[in-house]
C-alpha positions as CSV (number, residue, x, y, z in Angstrom):
1,M,144.3,36.2,-24.5
2,R,147.4,35.3,-22.9
3,G,150.4,34.3,-25.4
4,K,148.9,36.4,-28.2
5,R,152.2,37.7,-30.4
6,V,151.6,41.3,-30.3
7,L,154.9,42.8,-31.8
8,S,158.3,41.1,-32.8
9,G,161.5,42.1,-34.3
10,T,164.0,44.8,-33.2
11,H,162.6,46.7,-30.4
12,G,164.0,50.2,-31.6
13,E,162.6,49.7,-34.9
14,H,159.0,48.9,-33.9
15,A,159.3,51.8,-31.2
16,R,160.9,54.3,-34.0
17,H,157.8,53.4,-36.5
18,C,155.1,53.4,-33.8
19,S,155.6,56.4,-32.3
20,K,155.6,58.5,-35.6
21,A,152.2,56.7,-36.9
22,A,150.5,56.7,-33.8
23,G,151.9,58.8,-31.4
24,M,152.3,56.5,-28.6
25,R,155.4,55.8,-26.2
26,L,156.7,52.7,-24.4
27,Q,157.5,52.7,-20.5
28,L,158.2,50.4,-18.0
29,K,155.3,49.6,-15.8
30,G,155.3,51.9,-12.7
31,V,157.0,54.8,-13.6
32,G,156.4,57.8,-11.5
33,T,155.2,55.8,-8.6
34,D,156.6,55.9,-5.3
35,G,159.4,53.6,-4.6
36,F,160.0,52.3,-8.3
37,D,163.2,51.4,-9.2
38,A,164.3,51.4,-13.1
39,R,167.1,49.0,-12.5
40,K,165.0,46.5,-10.7
41,A,162.3,46.9,-13.4
42,K,165.0,46.3,-16.5
43,Q,166.3,43.3,-14.7
44,K,162.7,41.5,-14.6
45,E,161.8,38.6,-17.5
46,P,159.5,39.6,-18.8
47,R,159.7,43.5,-18.4
48,L,156.2,44.8,-18.2
49,V,156.0,47.9,-20.2
50,E,152.9,50.3,-20.8
51,V,151.8,51.8,-24.0
52,V,151.3,55.3,-23.4
53,L,149.0,57.1,-25.9
54,L,150.8,60.6,-26.8
55,K,148.0,61.7,-29.8
56,N,144.7,60.1,-30.7
57,R,142.7,62.3,-33.4
58,N,139.5,60.7,-32.4
59,G,139.7,59.3,-28.9
60,R,141.3,59.5,-25.5
61,T,144.7,60.0,-24.9
62,G,147.1,58.3,-21.9
63,D,147.3,54.6,-20.8
64,G,147.0,51.9,-23.4
65,P,147.5,48.0,-22.8
66,T,150.6,46.6,-20.8
67,L,152.7,44.3,-22.4
68,A,155.2,41.9,-21.4
69,Y,158.5,42.3,-23.3
70,Y,161.2,40.1,-23.5
71,P,164.1,41.5,-24.5
72,R,166.3,38.3,-25.3
73,F,163.9,37.8,-28.5
74,G,162.5,41.2,-29.1
75,F,159.2,39.9,-28.4
76,F,155.8,41.4,-27.0
77,E,153.0,39.6,-25.7
78,D,149.5,40.6,-24.3
79,T,149.4,40.4,-20.4
80,D,145.9,39.9,-18.4
81,E,146.5,43.3,-16.9
């Protein structure tokens, strides 16, 4: 499924829309683990981000898929993780 386009456009615009509609948040992969360095994670291209489900009326909350984010293009794609 690599290379499938997930979201594109202005990151902030999508994040605001998604968080209101579905109760989710994007965070850098590895946040909260020992030795995680946000500066190093932000310098990578693509950045690995996790979708964290905050609210789900009919299912589980917590971890969602991992996406590759290309900040230069405001583009997200599926990863194999």
